[in-house]
C-alpha positions, -999 to 999 in steps of 0.1 A, spaced: 0 0 0 12 35 -9 -2 67 5 4 105 0 -14 134 16 -11 172 14 -31 201 27 -30 239 21 -49 263 43 -56 300 42 -71 323 69 -83 359 65 -94 380 95 -116 408 80 -128 422 114 -121 418 151 -148 392 154 -149 373 121 -124 352 102 -128 334 69 -110 300 67 -105 279 36 -83 252 21 -77 221 0 -66 186 8 -55 158 -15 -52 122 -4 -37 95 -27 -39 60 -16 -31 29 -37 -37 -6 -25 -32 -42 -38 -66 -53 -24 -90 -56 -53 -121 -36 -42 -99 -8 -28 -73 -2 -55 -77 35 -57 -89 55 -27 -77 89 -38 -98 120 -33 -97 158 -31 -114 179 -4 -122 216 -4 -134 234 27 -146 269 35 -156 282 70 -165 313 88 -154 317 125 -172 342 146 -160 353 181 -188 350 206 -169 359 238 -137 377 247 -119 377 281 -85 385 294 -62 413 285 -55 425 250 -18 429 239 -5 464 239 8 482 208 46 483 210 45 519 198 30 529 231 55 510 253 62 528 286 31 549 286 7 546 315 -30 541 313 -41 561 344 -62 592 339 -50 610 371 -23 636 368 10 629 386 12 643 422 36 672 426 
C-alpha cells in the first residue's frame, strides 16, 4: 500500500470578530486489495469563524510602550 497526503490552508481576518478559513486537501492511496485499488480524493473546505466571547487582557501596541493608562495627573 502506498499513500500520500497534502493540505493547504488560508485564513483571512476581516474584522475583530470574524475570520474566513479555507483550504484544499489531497489524499492519494493505492492498495493491492482488489475492491480498494484507488482510494484517492480531493477535499475543499470553507468556513466562517465568529467570536462570541472575549476575556482577558489584550496585547499592547509596541509603539505605546512605557506609557501609563491612568487618567489621574502625577502628584507634585
